[in-house]
Every structure is written in structure tokens, then in C-alpha cells.
C-alpha positions in Angstrom: -47.7 -50.9 -86.3 -46.1 -47.4 -86.8 -48.0 -44.1 -88.3 -45.8 -41.6 -89.8 -46.9 -38.0 -89.8 -46.7 -36.5 -93.3 -45.0 -33.1 -93.5 -46.7 -30.2 -94.2 -46.0 -28.3 -97.1 -46.3 -24.8 -97.6 -48.9 -24.6 -94.7 -49.5 -20.4 -93.9 -48.4 -19.1 -90.8 -49.0 -15.6 -88.7 -46.9 -13.4 -86.8 -47.8 -10.1 -85.1 -44.9 -7.8 -84.1 -44.7 -4.2 -83.0 -43.3 -2.2 -86.1 -39.8 -2.6 -84.5 -40.0 -6.1 -84.8 -40.7 -6.8 -80.9 -43.1 -9.6 -79.9 -46.4 -8.1 -78.9 -46.6 -10.1 -75.8 -43.0 -8.4 -74.6 -44.4 -5.8 -72.1 -42.0 -3.2 -73.4 -44.3 -3.2 -76.7 -47.9 -2.4 -74.9 -49.0 0.9 -73.4 -52.2 -0.4 -71.2 -53.3 3.5 -71.0 -54.2 3.1 -74.6 -57.2 0.4 -73.3 -60.6 1.1 -71.9 -60.4 -0.2 -67.7 -62.7 -2.9 -69.3 -60.2 -4.1 -71.7 -57.2 -4.0 -69.6 -59.0 -6.0 -67.4 -60.3 -8.4 -70.4 -56.7 -8.3 -71.4 -55.2 -9.3 -68.4 -58.0 -11.9 -68.1 -57.1 -13.3 -71.5 -53.3 -13.5 -70.6 -53.7 -15.3 -67.4 -55.3 -18.0 -69.5 -52.3 -17.8 -71.7 -50.8 -19.4 -74.9 -49.8 -22.8 -74.3 -46.4 -22.9 -73.4 -43.6 -24.7 -75.1 -41.0 -27.2 -73.1 -37.8 -26.1 -72.2 -35.7 -27.8 -74.3 -36.6 -26.2 -77.7 -34.9 -23.0 -76.2 -31.6 -23.9 -77.4 -33.1 -24.1 -80.9 -33.0 -21.0 -83.0 -36.7 -20.2 -84.3 -39.4 -18.3 -84.5 -43.2 -18.6 -83.0 -46.1 -18.2 -85.2 -49.6 -18.7 -85.2 -51.2 -21.1 -87.5 -54.9 -20.3 -88.8 -56.5 -22.0 -86.1 -54.3 -19.9 -83.8 -55.3 -16.7 -85.1 -59.0 -17.8 -84.4 -58.6 -19.3 -81.1 -56.7 -15.9 -80.0 -58.2 -13.4 -82.0 -59.1 -11.0 -78.8 -55.8 -11.4 -77.3 -54.3 -10.3 -80.6 -56.8 -7.3 -81.1 -56.3 -6.1 -77.4 -52.3 -6.4 -77.7 -52.7 -4.3 -81.2 -54.9 -1.6 -79.6 -52.4 -1.3 -76.8 -49.2 -1.3 -78.9 -47.0 1.3 -78.3 -45.8 1.9 -82.0 -48.3 -0.1 -84.2 -48.5 -3.5 -85.3 -47.2 -5.5 -88.6 -48.9 -8.9 -89.3 -46.8 -10.9 -91.4 -47.7 -14.2 -93.5 -45.4 -16.9 -94.3 -45.5 -20.5 -95.5 -43.5 -23.3 -94.2 -42.6 -26.5 -95.2 -41.3 -29.8 -93.0 -42.1 -30.5 -89.4 -42.0 -27.7 -86.8 -39.8 -28.0 -84.0 -42.6 -27.5 -82.0 -46.8 -27.5 -82.4 -49.1 -26.5 -79.4 -52.4 -27.6 -79.2 -53.7 -23.8 -79.4 -52.4 -23.0 -82.7 -49.0 -21.9 -82.4 -45.7 -23.4 -83.9 -42.3 -23.0 -83.4 -40.2 -22.8 -86.7 -36.7 -22.9 -88.0 -35.9 -19.7 -89.9 -34.9 -21.9 -93.1 -38.3 -23.4 -93.0 -40.2 -20.4 -94.2 -40.8 -19.4 -97.5 -42.8 -16.2 -99.1 -42.4 -14.2 -95.9 -44.7 -11.0 -96.5 
């Protein structure tokens, strides 16, 4: 028996970037001096736990990382701390996608082709 996965249609996803488009996990986008000592330690701890990393074979495919709604809930503290430490401010964008992601993690991330995205705001 073969099990087929249904294509996901118009599923919402979210992306956080510095106002210049730099990803929040890029060390050049954050200033740890904006955090209290306790927050800095917490950020380092949360980052050490890390986001699930994609397999190396997807890196030759052009795509964009987004959080699913589940990922937002799971990584809310990481997003809060990185947003507070952001050098230039944070933009949250919401989009919808169709079809199967290039990669989907078990912790609420998806890697999507730009052409899969609709209604980016």
C-alpha cells in the first residue's frame, strides 16, 4: 500500500528579518549589548538548542526559510530575544504557499521556492 501526502494549499508561513533584509540569525544583525545579562545568557542557551538544520543536499536549491504557525509557537522566545537585540529593527512578513516545501523540519520551519509563495505581506 502506498501512502500519498496531500499537497498543502495556501498554508500561512512567517519570516523575520532585519529591516535591511538580513536574517535574524545572522550575527551581523544583532547587538547583544541591547540585552540584559540574563537575556544574553538565555539567548545563548536558546541558540545552543538551535533550530533543526536542513540536510546539505538542499543548499543547491534556491529557497527561503519560513516559520510555520507551529514554529512561531515553538521558537517564540528565540524570536523575542533576537528581535530585541536587532541592530536596525525587525520586519515580520506573512506569506502563503502552495505545494510541497523543499524541506520541512520537525520544529516548525519550511524551506520554499520563491514561486511557491503567494500573498506576501
